N, CA, C and O of each residue as an XYZ file, in Angstrom:
904
protein
N      31.058     -6.839     -1.470
C      30.836     -5.500     -0.936
C      29.330     -5.247     -0.836
O      28.580     -5.599     -1.746
N      28.896     -4.647      0.249
C      27.474     -4.403      0.460
C      26.961     -3.349     -0.504
O      27.619     -2.334     -0.732
N      25.793     -3.588     -1.067
C      25.196     -2.638     -2.002
C      24.719     -1.400     -1.244
O      24.111     -1.505     -0.179
N      25.007     -0.224     -1.812
C      24.551      1.016     -1.207
C      23.069      1.219     -1.488
O      22.557      0.832     -2.539
N      22.390      1.839     -0.521
C      20.986      2.180     -0.702
C      20.925      3.577     -1.320
O      21.256      4.565     -0.664
N      20.506      3.654     -2.572
C      20.440      4.928     -3.268
C      19.020      5.478     -3.328
O      18.822      6.684     -3.472
N      18.046      4.604     -3.218
C      16.655      5.021     -3.332
C      15.853      4.504     -2.151
O      16.176      3.477     -1.556
N      14.804      5.238     -1.830
C      13.911      4.810     -0.764
C      12.466      5.037     -1.165
O      12.161      5.951     -1.931
N      11.586      4.208     -0.649
C      10.150      4.359     -0.879
C       9.452      4.349      0.471
O       9.555      3.385      1.230
N       8.745      5.425      0.760
C       8.005      5.541      2.017
C       6.520      5.424      1.718
O       5.963      6.226      0.968
N       5.878      4.413      2.312
C       4.442      4.211      2.146
C       3.740      4.729      3.398
O       3.958      4.212      4.494
N       2.904      5.741      3.238
C       2.113      6.278      4.347
C       0.700      5.741      4.191
O       0.009      6.044      3.218
N       0.277      4.931      5.171
C      -0.936      4.121      5.034
C      -1.922      4.425      6.146
O      -1.542      4.830      7.244
N      -3.200      4.220      5.837
C      -4.227      4.506      6.839
C      -4.335      3.410      7.886
O      -4.567      3.704      9.058
N      -4.169      2.134      7.483
C      -4.364      1.050      8.440
C      -3.507     -0.159      8.130
O      -2.776     -0.188      7.140
N      -3.610     -1.165      9.002
C      -2.800     -2.371      8.860
C      -3.207     -3.208      7.647
O      -2.368     -3.899      7.069
N      -4.482     -3.157      7.254
C      -4.901     -3.912      6.072
C      -4.175     -3.386      4.839
O      -3.712     -4.165      4.006
N      -4.076     -2.063      4.726
C      -3.345     -1.463      3.611
C      -1.874     -1.864      3.643
O      -1.273     -2.123      2.600
N      -1.302     -1.914      4.830
C       0.111     -2.316      4.951
C       0.319     -3.732      4.421
O       1.240     -3.977      3.642
N      -0.537     -4.665      4.842
C      -0.435     -6.043      4.359
C      -0.632     -6.089      2.852
O       0.062     -6.831      2.157
N      -1.568     -5.304      2.345
C      -1.865     -5.300      0.909
C      -0.642     -4.844      0.108
O      -0.272     -5.491     -0.872
N      -0.017     -3.746      0.511
C       1.097     -3.217     -0.275
C       2.349     -4.075     -0.151
O       3.127     -4.161     -1.102
N       2.560     -4.702      0.983
C       3.667     -5.660      1.085
C       3.419     -6.851      0.156
O       4.350     -7.348     -0.479
N       2.163     -7.309      0.077
C       1.831     -8.412     -0.835
C       2.030     -7.983     -2.287
O       2.486     -8.772     -3.114
N       1.688     -6.737     -2.595
C       1.918     -6.221     -3.949
C       3.403     -6.236     -4.284
O       3.781     -6.628     -5.388
N       4.253     -5.814     -3.347
C       5.696     -5.822     -3.585
C       6.219     -7.249     -3.755
O       7.078     -7.499     -4.600
N       5.708     -8.177     -2.960
C       6.107     -9.579     -3.108
C       5.727    -10.103     -4.490
O       6.507    -10.808     -5.131
N       4.528     -9.755     -4.942
C       4.079    -10.170     -6.268
C       4.995     -9.594     -7.351
O       5.382    -10.305     -8.278
N       5.340     -8.309     -7.234
C       6.187     -7.669     -8.245
C       7.588     -8.268     -8.262
O       8.221     -8.334     -9.316
N       8.074     -8.703     -7.103
C       9.377     -9.377     -7.059
C       9.339    -10.693     -7.839
O      10.300    -11.041     -8.525
N       8.229    -11.417     -7.730
C       8.099    -12.671     -8.475
C       7.973    -12.395     -9.967
O       8.444    -13.175    -10.795
N       7.345    -11.296    -10.296
C       7.144    -10.938    -11.705
C       8.459    -10.520    -12.358
O       8.689    -10.804    -13.534
N       9.314     -9.851    -11.602
C      10.572     -9.333    -12.144
C      11.718    -10.216    -11.651
O      12.088    -10.173    -10.477
N      12.251    -10.983    -12.528
C      13.299    -11.941    -12.181
C      14.493    -11.250    -11.527
O      14.937    -10.190    -11.968
N      15.004    -11.877    -10.459
C      16.190    -11.361     -9.802
C      15.923    -10.416     -8.651
O      16.860     -9.974     -7.986
N      14.653    -10.096     -8.402
C      14.296     -9.206     -7.295
C      13.717    -10.010     -6.136
O      13.098    -11.055     -6.338
N      13.923     -9.513     -4.932
C      13.354    -10.141     -3.739
C      13.076     -9.057     -2.700
O      13.700     -7.996     -2.705
N      12.138     -9.343     -1.819
C      11.790     -8.437     -0.729
C      12.331     -9.027      0.563
O      11.932    -10.114      0.979
N      13.249     -8.292      1.195
C      13.888     -8.753      2.428
C      13.359     -7.959      3.623
O      13.125     -6.754      3.530
N      13.180     -8.643      4.725
C      12.700     -8.025      5.963
C      13.841     -8.012      6.969
O      14.499     -9.030      7.181
N      14.074     -6.858      7.591
C      15.171     -6.728      8.559
C      14.680     -6.049      9.835
O      13.757     -5.235      9.812
N      15.308     -6.398     10.923
C      15.033     -5.759     12.212
C      16.218     -4.879     12.581
O      17.357     -5.345     12.622
N      15.948     -3.603     12.849
C      16.994     -2.662     13.245
C      17.072     -2.637     14.772
O      16.175     -2.095     15.418
N      18.133     -3.218     15.368
C      18.210     -3.270     16.838
C      18.368     -1.899     17.482
O      18.060     -1.732     18.662
N      18.846     -0.912     16.719
C      19.037      0.433     17.289
C      17.706      1.135     17.525
O      17.523      1.815     18.535
N      16.792      0.967     16.599
C      15.511      1.670     16.693
C      14.349      0.756     17.075
O      13.270      1.231     17.428
N      14.574     -0.558     17.003
C      13.497     -1.505     17.244
C      12.499     -1.557     16.105
O      11.384     -2.051     16.270
N      12.895     -1.049     14.956
C      12.000     -0.935     13.806
C      12.212     -2.094     12.834
O      13.339     -2.530     12.598
N      11.107     -2.578     12.279
C      11.169     -3.540     11.188
C      11.149     -2.762      9.886
O      10.283     -1.910      9.684
N      12.091     -3.045      9.003
C      12.116     -2.375      7.717
C      12.342     -3.403      6.620
O      12.700     -4.551      6.881
N      12.128     -2.966      5.401
C      12.183     -3.869      4.260
C      13.123     -3.319      3.196
O      13.352     -2.113      3.109
N      13.659     -4.225      2.392
C      14.511     -3.828      1.275
C      14.076     -4.583      0.025
O      13.841     -5.791      0.072
N      13.972     -3.871     -1.087
C      13.855     -4.492     -2.390
C      15.266     -4.661     -2.934
O      16.016     -3.691     -3.042
N      15.622     -5.881     -3.274
C      17.001     -6.136     -3.681
C      17.063     -6.856     -5.024
O      16.262     -7.743     -5.321
N      18.050     -6.437     -5.827
C      18.444     -7.160     -7.028
C      19.953     -7.339     -6.945
O      20.560     -7.010     -5.926
N      20.556     -7.849     -7.991
C      22.012     -8.027     -7.975
C      22.724     -6.688     -7.896
O      23.800     -6.596     -7.305
N      22.139     -5.644     -8.485
C      22.819     -4.352     -8.546
C      22.254     -3.312     -7.586
O      22.955     -2.364     -7.234
N      21.016     -3.463     -7.160
C      20.354     -2.378     -6.444
C      19.759     -2.838     -5.118
O      19.470     -4.014     -4.897
N      19.595     -1.848     -4.255
C      18.952     -2.081     -2.961
C      18.103     -0.855     -2.640
O      18.630      0.245     -2.470
N      16.794     -1.047     -2.558
C      15.877      0.057     -2.283
C      15.273     -0.140     -0.902
O      14.707     -1.193     -0.610
N      15.395      0.872     -0.054
C      14.838      0.821      1.290
C      13.339      1.100      1.232
O      12.903      2.079      0.626
N      12.564      0.235      1.864
C      11.112      0.382      1.928
C      10.715      0.634      3.383
O      11.013     -0.172      4.264
N      10.045      1.750      3.625
C       9.563      2.040      4.974
C       8.057      2.279      4.918
O       7.541      2.898      3.988
N       7.371      1.773      5.934
C       5.909      1.874      5.976
C       5.481      2.493      7.297
O       5.980      2.132      8.363
N       4.544      3.432      7.205
C       4.035      4.106      8.394
C       2.518      4.040      8.387
O       1.874      4.569      7.482
N       1.947      3.394      9.390
C       0.497      3.281      9.525
C       0.006      4.399     10.436
O       0.347      4.448     11.618
N      -0.796      5.293      9.872
C      -1.284      6.442     10.630
C      -2.359      6.028     11.627
O      -2.379      6.506     12.761
N      -3.252      5.137     11.201
C      -4.324      4.678     12.095
C      -5.602      5.448     11.887
O      -6.639      4.859     11.580
N      -5.548      6.763     12.048
C      -6.722      7.603     11.812
C      -6.275      8.875     11.109
O      -5.139      9.322     11.261
N      -7.188      9.447     10.337
C      -6.873     10.669      9.605
C      -6.502     11.802     10.559
O      -5.739     12.694     10.190
N      -7.035     11.775     11.782
C      -6.727     12.839     12.738
C      -5.252     12.855     13.118
O      -4.749     13.860     13.621
N      -4.560     11.750     12.878
C      -3.127     11.659     13.179
C      -2.271     11.908     11.938
O      -1.088     11.566     11.908
N      -2.879     12.505     10.920
C      -2.210     12.703      9.639
C      -0.891     13.459      9.764
O       0.102     13.089      9.137
N      -0.879     14.521     10.576
C       0.322     15.354     10.666
C       1.521     14.571     11.200
O       2.665     14.942     10.940
N       1.267     13.482     11.951
C       2.374     12.680     12.475
C       3.189     12.038     11.364
O       4.372     11.752     11.548
N       2.568     11.809     10.216
C       3.284     11.152      9.124
C       4.385     12.042      8.569
O       5.427     11.538      8.148
N       4.178     13.360      8.558
C       5.229     14.278      8.110
C       6.409     14.238      9.074
O       7.563     14.232      8.645
N       6.122     14.210     10.377
C       7.187     14.121     11.371
C       7.928     12.801     11.264
O       9.151     12.758     11.398
N       7.181     11.708     11.020
C       7.812     10.398     10.846
C       8.739     10.400      9.647
O       9.857      9.890      9.732
N       8.291     10.972      8.516
C       9.128     10.980      7.323
C      10.404     11.786      7.561
O      11.492     11.356      7.177
N      10.273     12.945      8.188
C      11.444     13.784      8.441
C      12.470     13.064      9.310
O      13.663     13.080      9.006
N      12.008     12.432     10.393
C      12.925     11.801     11.340
C      13.423     10.439     10.867
O      14.622     10.163     10.882
N      12.484      9.593     10.448
C      12.826      8.203     10.168
C      13.378      7.991      8.767
O      14.163      7.071      8.537
N      12.974      8.832      7.842
C      13.392      8.644      6.449
C      14.467      9.643      6.045
O      15.601      9.256      5.765
N      14.116     10.927      6.012
C      15.062     11.922      5.518
C      16.307     12.044      6.396
O      17.429     11.918      5.906
N      16.110     12.290      7.692
C      17.269     12.443      8.585
C      17.953     11.109      8.848
O      19.169     11.051      9.026
N      17.167     10.042      8.873
C      17.765      8.734      9.112
C      18.624      8.269      7.955
O      19.602      7.548      8.155
N      18.263      8.680      6.732
C      18.998      8.272      5.534
C      19.108      9.476      4.598
O      18.457      9.510      3.554
N      19.931     10.463      4.966
C      19.959     11.734      4.233
C      20.461     11.627      2.797
O      20.159     12.501      1.984
N      21.210     10.595      2.464
C      21.740     10.477      1.099
C      20.782      9.757      0.153
O      21.036      9.675     -1.049
N      19.683      9.236      0.696
C      18.737      8.456     -0.098
C      17.736      9.380     -0.790
O      17.253     10.341     -0.190
N      17.432      9.088     -2.042
C      16.403      9.812     -2.780
C      15.062      9.112     -2.540
O      14.897      7.935     -2.861
N      14.113      9.854     -1.973
C      12.874      9.260     -1.500
C      11.694      9.528     -2.422
O      11.514     10.638     -2.923
N      10.894      8.486     -2.635
C       9.562      8.603     -3.223
C       8.555      8.276     -2.129
O       8.694      7.270     -1.433
N       7.549      9.116     -1.976
C       6.526      8.904     -0.956
C       5.222      8.499     -1.643
O       4.738      9.190     -2.540
N       4.663      7.371     -1.208
C       3.370      6.899     -1.704
C       2.312      7.178     -0.639
O       2.396      6.657      0.474
N       1.318      7.997     -0.977
C       0.215      8.294     -0.065
C      -0.922      7.331     -0.348
O      -1.584      7.423     -1.381
N      -1.142      6.410      0.573
C      -2.098      5.307      0.368
C      -3.288      5.484      1.304
O      -3.300      4.961      2.418
N      -4.281      6.223      0.842
C      -5.444      6.531      1.663
C      -6.714      6.312      0.882
O      -6.683      6.167     -0.340
N      -7.839      6.288      1.585
C      -9.132      6.245      0.925
C     -10.054      7.278      1.552
O      -9.821      7.749      2.665
N     -11.100      7.619      0.819
C     -12.010      8.667      1.279
C     -13.047      8.149      2.261
O     -13.729      8.935      2.919
N     -13.171      6.822      2.365
C     -14.161      6.171      3.232
C     -15.588      6.280      2.723
O     -16.501      5.716      3.326
N     -15.797      6.995      1.622
C     -17.158      7.123      1.104
C     -17.114      7.505     -0.367
O     -16.278      8.311     -0.776
N     -18.017      6.927     -1.169
C     -18.094      7.288     -2.576
C     -18.558      8.735     -2.755
O     -18.378      9.314     -3.826
N     -19.150      9.315     -1.722
C     -19.642     10.689     -1.833
C     -18.554     11.709     -1.536
O     -18.756     12.904     -1.752
N     -17.404     11.259     -1.045
C     -16.307     12.186     -0.747
C     -15.363     12.253     -1.939
O     -14.892     11.216     -2.405
N     -15.078     13.446     -2.438
C     -14.214     13.561     -3.622
C     -12.743     13.355     -3.287
O     -12.301     13.634     -2.173
N     -11.990     12.861     -4.271
C     -10.546     12.685     -4.122
C      -9.849     14.015     -3.893
O      -8.755     14.049     -3.329
N     -10.469     15.124     -4.325
C      -9.838     16.438     -4.190
C      -9.526     16.795     -2.741
O      -8.704     17.676     -2.488
N     -10.169     16.126     -1.788
C      -9.893     16.448     -0.381
C      -8.448     16.147     -0.014
O      -7.944     16.669      0.980
N      -7.771     15.309     -0.803
C      -6.378     14.965     -0.518
C      -5.416     16.075     -0.920
O      -4.201     15.914     -0.802
N      -5.943     17.198     -1.392
C      -5.100     18.337     -1.749
C      -5.476     19.580     -0.943
O      -5.046     20.687     -1.264
N      -6.275     19.393      0.099
C      -6.773     20.514      0.883
C      -6.400     20.355      2.357
O      -6.080     19.258      2.817
N      -6.448     21.459      3.081
C      -6.295     21.432      4.528
C      -5.041     20.727      4.997
O      -3.938     21.035      4.547
N      -5.217     19.761      5.920
C      -4.084     19.022      6.469
C      -3.310     18.287      5.390
O      -2.095     18.117      5.496
N      -4.018     17.845      4.342
C      -3.336     17.143      3.253
C      -2.379     18.076      2.525
O      -1.267     17.683      2.173
N      -2.812     19.307      2.301
C      -1.943     20.290      1.640
C      -0.702     20.558      2.493
O       0.409     20.658      1.973
N      -0.904     20.674      3.807
C       0.222     20.900      4.709
C       1.173     19.703      4.718
O       2.392     19.867      4.773
N       0.598     18.488      4.662
C       1.443     17.290      4.619
C       2.324     17.305      3.375
O       3.518     17.015      3.456
N       1.742     17.642      2.226
C       2.523     17.674      0.989
C       3.644     18.713      1.064
O       4.758     18.469      0.602
N       3.337     19.869      1.647
C       4.368     20.898      1.798
C       5.485     20.415      2.720
O       6.665     20.633      2.446
N       5.098     19.751      3.826
C       6.104     19.243      4.769
C       6.984     18.183      4.120
O       8.199     18.178      4.316
N       6.377     17.287      3.350
C       7.139     16.245      2.681
C       8.102     16.842      1.663
O       9.229     16.370      1.517
N       7.659     17.875      0.964
C       8.528     18.531     -0.015
C       9.690     19.223      0.676
O      10.820     19.187      0.190
N       9.407     19.861      1.823
C      10.491     20.508      2.570
C      11.481     19.475      3.078
O      12.670     19.765      3.215
N      10.999     18.273      3.357
C      11.877     17.202      3.832
C      12.558     16.473      2.677
O      13.137     15.402      2.860
N      12.482     17.060      1.500
C      13.209     16.573      0.328
C      12.693     15.241     -0.209
O      13.464     14.412     -0.692
N      11.406     15.052     -0.121
C      10.826     13.931     -0.861
C      10.954     14.264     -2.335
O      10.448     15.291     -2.789
N      11.617     13.413     -3.074
C      11.853     13.692     -4.494
C      10.565     13.625     -5.298
O      10.393     14.347     -6.280
N       9.658     12.745     -4.866
C       8.408     12.578     -5.595
C       7.327     12.112     -4.635
O       7.587     11.305     -3.743
N       6.105     12.623     -4.816
C       4.944     12.202     -4.030
C       3.944     11.580     -4.998
O       3.518     12.220     -5.959
N       3.573     10.328     -4.736
C       2.669      9.592     -5.616
C       1.366      9.318     -4.880
O       1.375      8.782     -3.772
N       0.247      9.685     -5.492
C      -1.057      9.452     -4.890
C      -1.568      8.061     -5.233
O      -1.691      7.702     -6.403
N      -1.861      7.289     -4.203
C      -2.552      6.012     -4.365
C      -3.836      6.090     -3.548
O      -4.129      5.226     -2.723
N      -4.588      7.154     -3.807
C      -5.797      7.449     -3.046
C      -7.021      7.046     -3.855
O      -7.101      7.305     -5.056
N      -7.969      6.414     -3.183
C      -9.176      5.940     -3.862
C     -10.401      6.255     -3.016
O     -10.313      6.456     -1.805
N     -11.541      6.291     -3.688
C     -12.793      6.423     -2.951
C     -13.134      5.089     -2.292
O     -12.820      4.018     -2.811
N     -13.789      5.187     -1.127
C     -14.190      4.007     -0.347
C     -12.987      3.314      0.276
O     -12.039      3.989      0.676
N     -12.996      1.972      0.373
C     -12.020      1.235      1.167
C     -11.059      0.423      0.304
O     -11.292      0.227     -0.889
N      -9.962     -0.052      0.932
C      -9.055     -0.970      0.241
C      -9.799     -2.252     -0.122
O      -9.445     -2.919     -1.094
N     -10.814     -2.597      0.645
C     -11.613     -3.790      0.330
C     -12.342     -3.647     -1.005
O     -12.600     -4.644     -1.679
N     -12.677     -2.403     -1.393
C     -13.279     -2.195     -2.716
C     -12.298     -2.610     -3.813
O     -12.694     -3.188     -4.826
N     -11.027     -2.310     -3.603
C      -9.994     -2.710     -4.565
C      -9.888     -4.231     -4.594
O      -9.809     -4.826     -5.669
N      -9.884     -4.862     -3.425
C      -9.790     -6.315     -3.349
C     -10.970     -6.988     -4.052
O     -10.805     -8.028     -4.688
N     -12.149     -6.397     -3.936
C     -13.350     -6.987     -4.540
C     -13.371     -6.844     -6.059
O     -14.217     -7.447     -6.719
N     -12.458     -6.058     -6.623
C     -12.336     -6.012     -8.076
C     -11.872     -7.358     -8.628
O     -12.089     -7.670     -9.800
N     -11.233     -8.149     -7.771
C     -10.868     -9.525     -8.121
C     -11.798    -10.472     -7.362
O     -11.348    -11.285     -6.554
N     -13.088    -10.357     -7.632
C     -14.071    -11.144     -6.894
C     -13.882    -12.644     -7.114
O     -14.192    -13.436     -6.224
N     -13.376    -13.050     -8.291
C     -13.171    -14.474     -8.548
C     -12.238    -15.086     -7.512
O     -12.481    -16.190     -7.024
N     -11.167    -14.365     -7.177
C     -10.224    -14.881     -6.182
C     -10.843    -14.906     -4.797
O     -10.576    -15.814     -4.009
N     -11.671    -13.913     -4.497
C     -12.341    -13.885     -3.191
C     -13.290    -15.074     -3.074
O     -13.337    -15.724     -2.030
N     -14.052    -15.368     -4.140
C     -14.962    -16.516     -4.112
C     -14.182    -17.828     -3.955
O     -14.599    -18.711     -3.206
N     -13.051    -17.955     -4.662
C     -12.249    -19.174     -4.526
C     -11.711    -19.309     -3.104
O     -11.686    -20.406     -2.547
N     -11.282    -18.197     -2.520
C     -10.774    -18.218     -1.146
C     -11.848    -18.716     -0.189
O     -11.565    -19.479      0.735
N     -13.083    -18.277     -0.418
C     -14.202    -18.671      0.447
C     -14.805    -20.014      0.048
O     -15.694    -20.528      0.728
N     -14.318    -20.580     -1.060
C     -14.877    -21.831     -1.590
C     -16.373    -21.671     -1.841
O     -17.188    -22.514     -1.466
N     -16.700    -20.556     -2.489
C     -18.090    -20.233     -2.811
C     -18.282    -20.185     -4.324
O     -17.350    -19.873     -5.066
N     -19.484    -20.493     -4.770
C     -19.847    -20.267     -6.159
C     -19.985    -18.759     -6.394
O     -20.504    -18.049     -5.532
N     -19.528    -18.262     -7.549
C     -19.690    -16.824     -7.826
C     -21.135    -16.381     -7.705
O     -22.049    -17.079     -8.145
N     -21.335    -15.220     -7.109
C     -22.674    -14.680     -6.932
C     -22.569    -13.159     -6.973
O     -21.483    -12.610     -7.155
N     -23.678    -12.497     -6.805
C     -23.671    -11.031     -6.809
C     -23.039    -10.522     -5.527
O     -23.381    -10.963     -4.431
N     -22.098     -9.574     -5.682
C     -21.448     -8.985     -4.512
C     -22.469     -8.139     -3.749
O     -23.212     -7.380     -4.372
N     -22.526     -8.247     -2.430
C     -23.459     -7.417     -1.659
C     -23.264     -5.938     -1.948
O     -22.144     -5.488     -2.189
N     -24.335     -5.200     -1.924
C     -24.276     -3.765     -2.186
C     -23.928     -3.018     -0.902
O     -24.011     -3.564      0.198
N     -23.537     -1.759     -1.071
C     -23.185     -0.931      0.076
C     -22.214      0.144     -0.354
O     -21.582      0.052     -1.406
N     -22.104      1.170      0.479
C     -21.253      2.313      0.142
C     -19.785      2.063      0.463
O     -18.910      2.732     -0.086
N     -19.511      1.123      1.333
C     -18.133      0.894      1.768
C     -17.734     -0.558      1.513
O     -18.473     -1.493      1.823
N     -16.540     -0.714      0.938
C     -16.059     -2.051      0.619
C     -15.898     -2.944      1.825
O     -16.094     -4.156      1.732
N     -15.544     -2.362      2.959
C     -15.365     -3.161      4.168
C     -16.672     -3.842      4.569
O     -16.681     -5.016      4.937
N     -17.768     -3.099      4.495
C     -19.070     -3.675      4.844
C     -19.488     -4.714      3.812
O     -20.044     -5.754      4.165
N     -19.222     -4.434      2.537
C     -19.565     -5.388      1.487
C     -18.797     -6.696      1.673
O     -19.350     -7.783      1.508
N     -17.504     -6.572      2.022
C     -16.686     -7.770      2.242
C     -17.203     -8.553      3.442
O     -17.251     -9.782      3.392
N     -17.587     -7.880      4.506
C     -18.102     -8.559      5.689
C     -19.408     -9.287      5.377
O     -19.630    -10.408      5.834
N     -20.266     -8.635      4.592
C     -21.531     -9.281      4.215
C     -21.284    -10.507      3.353
O     -21.962    -11.525      3.491
N     -20.305    -10.400      2.460
C     -19.983    -11.537      1.595
C     -19.470    -12.710      2.423
O     -19.864    -13.849      2.173
N     -18.621    -12.465      3.382
C     -18.112    -13.536      4.242
C     -19.241    -14.179      5.029
O     -19.261    -15.397      5.207
N     -20.192    -13.356      5.507
C     -21.312    -13.915      6.278
C     -22.192    -14.803      5.415
O     -22.831    -15.727      5.918
N     -22.227    -14.528      4.108
C     -23.016    -15.362      3.200
C     -22.466    -16.778      3.131
O     -23.188    -17.704      2.761
N     -21.203    -16.956      3.481
C     -20.589    -18.290      3.477
C     -21.206    -19.166      4.555
O     -21.320    -20.380      4.390
N     -21.601    -18.549      5.651
C     -22.233    -19.320      6.720
C     -21.901    -18.769      8.085
O     -21.043    -17.895      8.214
N     -22.565    -19.264      9.096
C     -22.321    -18.798     10.456
C     -20.905    -19.154     10.887
O     -20.376    -20.210     10.540
N     -20.314    -18.258     11.641
C     -18.956    -18.492     12.125
C     -17.875    -18.057     11.155
O     -16.691    -18.141     11.482
N     -18.252    -17.590      9.959
C     -17.279    -17.099      8.973
C     -17.327    -15.581      8.984
O     -18.383    -14.989      8.762
N     -16.193    -14.951      9.241
C     -16.167    -13.495      9.355
C     -14.915    -12.934      8.694
O     -13.854    -13.558      8.700
N     -15.064    -11.758      8.133
C     -13.914    -11.048      7.562
C     -13.244    -10.230      8.649
O     -13.911     -9.508      9.390
N     -11.925    -10.340      8.746
C     -11.162     -9.576      9.717
C     -10.132     -8.717      8.997
O      -9.543     -9.133      8.000
N      -9.926     -7.527      9.512
C      -8.977     -6.594      8.917
C      -7.563     -6.873      9.414
O      -7.338     -7.773     10.223
N      -6.607     -6.077      8.909
C      -5.229     -6.138      9.382
C      -4.527     -7.433      9.023
O      -4.744     -7.996      7.950
N      -3.677     -7.903      9.940
C      -2.887     -9.100      9.667
C      -3.766    -10.326      9.450
O      -3.345    -11.273      8.785
N      -4.983    -10.325      9.999
C      -5.870    -11.479      9.840
C      -6.462    -11.556      8.431
O      -7.077    -12.555      8.058
N      -6.267    -10.485      7.658
C      -6.693    -10.509      6.256
C      -5.576    -10.977      5.335
O      -5.750    -11.010      4.117
N      -4.436    -11.339      5.901
C      -3.255    -11.661      5.090
C      -3.503    -12.818      4.122
O      -3.120    -12.735      2.955
N      -4.137    -13.890      4.589
C      -4.359    -15.057      3.724
C      -5.222    -14.688      2.527
O      -4.940    -15.116      1.408
N      -6.269    -13.901      2.745
C      -7.124    -13.467      1.648
C      -6.338    -12.595      0.671
O      -6.423    -12.786     -0.542
N      -5.587    -11.655      1.191
C      -4.830    -10.737      0.336
C      -3.825    -11.499     -0.521
O      -3.666    -11.199     -1.705
N      -3.149    -12.478      0.065
C      -2.165    -13.246     -0.696
C      -2.815    -14.201     -1.700
O      -2.136    -14.747     -2.570
N      -4.124    -14.401     -1.578
C      -4.840    -15.234     -2.542
C      -5.329    -14.444     -3.749
O      -5.854    -15.030     -4.695
N      -5.165    -13.117     -3.733
C      -5.658    -12.273     -4.809
C      -4.785    -12.395     -6.057
O      -3.602    -12.723     -5.978
N      -5.392    -12.125     -7.198
C      -4.694    -12.092     -8.480
C      -4.265    -10.648     -8.737
O      -5.071     -9.827     -9.176
N      -3.004    -10.341     -8.466
C      -2.552     -8.957     -8.586
C      -2.462     -8.502    -10.034
O      -2.530     -7.303    -10.304
N      -2.313     -9.420    -10.959
C      -2.395     -9.047    -12.379
C      -3.750     -8.408    -12.665
O      -3.832     -7.359    -13.304
N      -4.809     -9.053    -12.182
C      -6.163     -8.544    -12.398
C      -6.367     -7.216    -11.679
O      -6.992     -6.307    -12.225
N      -5.845     -7.097    -10.460
C      -6.024     -5.861     -9.704
C      -5.301     -4.698    -10.360
O      -5.833     -3.590    -10.418
N      -4.084     -4.940    -10.858
C      -3.336     -3.877    -11.521
C      -4.084     -3.404    -12.764
O      -4.100     -2.213    -13.074
N      -4.695     -4.335    -13.462
C      -5.420     -3.990    -14.685
C      -6.716     -3.252    -14.392
O      -7.082     -2.337    -15.130
N      -7.419     -3.631    -13.330
C      -8.763     -3.111    -13.088
C      -8.818     -1.940    -12.114
O      -9.787     -1.181    -12.118
N      -7.816     -1.787    -11.297
C      -7.887     -0.806    -10.215
C      -7.730      0.626    -10.721
O      -6.947      0.873    -11.639
N      -8.464      1.571    -10.135
C      -8.229      2.991    -10.449
C      -6.943      3.512     -9.829
O      -6.456      4.573    -10.219
N      -6.386      2.783     -8.873
C      -5.121      3.178     -8.265
C      -3.965      2.909     -9.227
O      -4.004      1.946     -9.992
N      -2.933      3.762     -9.189
C      -1.823      3.644    -10.127
C      -0.768      2.661     -9.608
O       0.360      3.048     -9.303
N      -1.151      1.389     -9.513
C      -0.187      0.362     -9.123
C       0.938      0.251    -10.146
O       2.040     -0.190     -9.817
N       0.657      0.656    -11.401
C       1.702      0.611    -12.420
C       2.837      1.565    -12.094
O       3.978      1.324    -12.489
N       2.541      2.652    -11.376
C       3.592      3.576    -10.965
C       4.485      2.961     -9.889
O       5.696      3.179     -9.888
N       3.897      2.200     -8.980
C       4.705      1.497     -7.983
C       5.700      0.586     -8.701
O       6.884      0.552     -8.365
N       5.207     -0.140     -9.679
C       6.060     -1.065    -10.426
C       7.149     -0.316    -11.196
O       8.316     -0.708    -11.161
N       6.775      0.751    -11.885
C       7.736      1.468    -12.720
C       8.813      2.166    -11.889
O       9.981      2.185    -12.277
N       8.425      2.739    -10.751
C       9.375      3.502     -9.941
C      10.297      2.613     -9.112
O      11.440      2.984     -8.848
N       9.811      1.443     -8.699
C      10.616      0.582     -7.828
C      11.304     -0.545     -8.583
O      12.222     -1.173     -8.056
N      10.876     -0.804     -9.798
C      11.511     -1.826    -10.641
C      11.890     -1.143    -11.952
O      11.195     -1.294    -12.957
N      12.990     -0.394    -11.945
C      13.275      0.580    -13.013
C      13.639     -0.010    -14.361
O      13.955      0.740    -15.285
N      13.605     -1.330    -14.507
C      13.844     -1.896    -15.833
C      12.704     -1.584    -16.779
O      12.852     -1.676    -17.997
N      11.525     -1.202    -16.193
C      10.375     -0.849    -17.022
C      10.384      0.651    -17.299
O      10.781      1.426    -16.428
N       9.952      1.089    -18.505
C       9.778      2.516    -18.739
C       8.640      3.040    -17.888
O       7.632      2.357    -17.704
N       8.793      4.242    -17.371
C       7.761      4.811    -16.511
C       6.532      5.177    -17.329
O       6.657      5.836    -18.361
N       5.321      4.755    -16.879
C       4.105      5.090    -17.619
C       3.776      6.562    -17.541
O       4.173      7.247    -16.598
N       3.058      7.045    -18.519
C       2.655      8.456    -18.552
C       1.496      8.664    -17.586
O       0.996      9.781    -17.453
C-alpha cells in the first residue's frame, strides 16, 4: 500500500545555488539517517519536478521555489497557496525561508519588515504550520567557505588565506581565480560538484544557519533542538 504524505516542507529560495545546496543537505541527511532516501519525481499534470523524503513508514513531500530576485518575493506566497496548500490540503506544511541579506551591513531584522512581514502573514493564512528562518548575512557562498578545507581540496590547492570582501560570492570567485587562468566559480547547477564535495558535518557545526532544525523537523527520530 502506498504511504500517505502527512507532512510537507516548502523551501523558498533566492537562487539556484541555494536550491542545489539544500538538496545536497537533504541527500547528506538521508545518508546520515539509516533507512531514509530522497526521491525525485516528475508530475505530468503540472510539469513540475518534486521530491520526497522517504523511510519505511513515512513520506514527506519536499517542494522548492526559487524566487530569483527579492522584488519577486510576493510571488512565493502565491506559489505556496496554489502549489502547496491547495495542491495538498491535508498535508501539514513547514516553510523554510532561505535568504541572505547580500551584505554584512544589512541586519537580519529586515526579514521581519515590509514585504517580508506580509509574506509571513500570507503563509500563516495559507496554513503553514511552522515558518523556519534560514536567513544569513551575505551569501550562501559565505556558508560554503566555512568549510574551506573542502573547497581547497576541490580546487586541489594548498590551504591559504581566503580572499577578503563583503560578499561570499566575490570571495569564492577570487579564490577560484587564484587557482589559475581559466578556472572560474559558477553559480547554480554548475556549482553542484563543489557543493557535493563539502563536509556537511562541518557546515552544520559552524554555520549560523539552523541546519539542525532542518534535520530535527524532517527526520523526526531526533529530538527537536531548543
